[in-house]
N, C-alpha and C positions, 0 to 999 in steps of 0.2 A: 504494500500500500504506500502510495506516494503522498507526501504532505505538500499542499499548495500554499504559497504565501500570496500576499497582495500583488506583488509584481507578476507572478505567474498568472493570477486571475485576470489582471489588467491585460496581459498579452493575449490570453484566450478570448476575452471579450472584444478586444481591439480587432482581432482577426475575424471574429464572427460578424461584426457589424461594419467592418471596413472603415474604422475611425482611428485617427492617430492615437498612440499610447498616451501622449501628453494630455489629450482631451479626456480620455478614460480615467487617467490619474486624477485630474481635477474633479471629475464627477464623483469618484470614489472618496476623495478627500472631503468634498462638500457634504456627501452623504454621511460619512462618519462624524463630521463636525456637527451636523444637524441632529443626529441621533444622540450624541453626547450632550448637546445643549438641552434637548428635551428631557433627557434623564436627569440632568442636574436640576431642572425646574420641577422635578417630581412627576413628570408625565410618563405614561406607558407608550412605547413605540411598537406598532404592529405592522409588519410588512407581510401582507396577505400571501399565503402559500409558501412562505419562506421562514420567518422567525419573528418572535416578539420579545421585546426587552422590557424589564420592569425593575425599578429600584426598590430594594427591600431594606427597611431600617430595623436594626437590632437595638433593643433598649440597653442602656448601661447596666452592667452587672458587677457583682463582687465575686472574685474567684480566689481560691487558695493556691499559693505558690509552694510546691513541695521543696523547692531549692532554698527559699528563705524562711519558710514557715509562717509567712505573713499573708494577710489578705491583700489582694490587688484589685484596684478599681479599674474596670475596663469601660471607657467612655462609649457613647452611642456610636454605632458603626453603620455604614451604608455599603451595600453591595448591589451589583447588577446581576439579575437572573435572566437567562436566555432560555426560551422554549422553542424548539424546532417544530415546524409545521408537520403534522402527521403525513402529509403528502411527500415530504422530503425524506422521512425516516426510511432507512434501508431495512428490508424484511428478509 
């Protein structure tokens, strides 16, 4: 199984639609920037038949550190969860 990175994907799309790689790169960059901005604002991003992104906020908690023997305060954390469309999932 081969791993594709952004450059590989840009090359494939560029060949499929006969558009320069620089234009495809600008589109991909604009798309990722727009997704990031929407997630930072707390909005869910859904690209139909592809993927949806959602920001999840974890409340602050107290944990025990076995190294120091003290309680540690972990502040609120934010993570992004991605869910792949069922149409894309390999069976």
